[in-house]
C-alpha positions as a printed Julia matrix, in Angstrom:
86×3 Matrix{Float64}:
   0.0    0.0     0.0
   1.57   3.25   -1.1
   1.12   6.32    1.0
   2.88   9.19    2.61
   3.82  10.19    6.12
   2.77  13.69    7.12
   4.81  16.01    9.31
   2.97  14.78   12.38
   3.89  11.2    11.57
   0.44   9.91   10.63
   0.05   7.83    7.51
  -2.28   8.81    4.69
  -3.13   7.68    1.18
  -1.39   9.54   -1.61
  -4.02  10.82   -4.07
  -3.38  11.71   -7.67
  -4.03  15.38   -8.54
  -7.01  14.27  -10.66
  -8.85  13.02   -7.56
  -8.59  16.32   -5.66
 -11.4   18.16   -7.51
 -13.66  15.12   -7.09
 -13.15  15.16   -3.33
 -13.86  18.9    -3.27
 -17.15  18.31   -5.12
 -18.24  15.72   -2.55
 -17.27  18.02    0.31
 -19.25  20.91   -1.24
 -22.34  18.73   -1.8
 -22.91  18.36    1.93
 -22.84  22.11    2.49
 -25.26  22.77   -0.4
 -28.09  20.52    0.79
 -29.87  23.43    2.46
 -29.61  25.67   -0.62
 -32.74  25.63   -2.78
 -32.38  25.66   -6.58
 -33.23  28.95   -8.31
 -36.78  29.23   -9.61
 -37.15  28.63  -13.31
 -37.9   31.89  -14.98
 -39.14  31.91  -18.56
 -36.78  32.92  -21.34
 -37.91  35.3   -24.06
 -37.8   33.94  -27.61
 -38.7   35.74  -30.84
 -40.77  33.96  -33.47
 -39.05  33.47  -36.83
 -42.27  34.1   -38.78
 -44.31  36.85  -37.08
 -41.49  38.3   -34.87
 -43.55  38.38  -31.67
 -41.9   37.85  -28.29
 -42.85  34.63  -26.47
 -42.01  33.63  -22.91
 -41.11  29.94  -22.9
 -40.31  27.92  -19.78
 -38.09  24.83  -19.6
 -40.78  22.21  -20.35
 -43.02  24.29  -22.64
 -43.3   23.3   -26.32
 -41.18  25.35  -28.71
 -44.01  27.01  -30.61
 -45.15  30.59  -31.21
 -48.31  31.44  -29.3
 -49.52  33.75  -32.09
 -48.95  31.85  -35.34
 -47.77  28.36  -34.26
 -44.41  28.62  -36.04
 -41.76  26.33  -34.54
 -38.55  28.23  -35.28
 -37.74  30.53  -32.36
 -34.74  32.78  -31.78
 -33.42  33.55  -28.33
 -33.54  37.24  -27.47
 -30.16  38.86  -27.08
 -29.02  39.4   -23.51
 -28.48  42.87  -22.08
 -25.72  41.52  -19.83
 -22.15  42.38  -20.79
 -20.47  39.42  -22.49
 -16.72  39.57  -23.1
 -14.71  37.03  -25.11
 -10.93  36.74  -25.12
  -9.55  36.52  -28.66
  -6.05  35.13  -28.93
């Protein structure tokens, strides 16, 4: 069994660096049990045919409420979005 001896003299198991984020995820899951998920708010989509704005939730059918057209475009966000070009 491979391992390491810490400064205090106790033995431990040597973990590969890949396993460290996994352990952090499991440690964070316990602290997030009390946190409730954010409420699903509808996104605004624009119809490709009649150009009306439609609010569509996660499980709603993708269809315009005015004309029934099925091609919808997501409305552009007003939040600042920055991309790094290299």
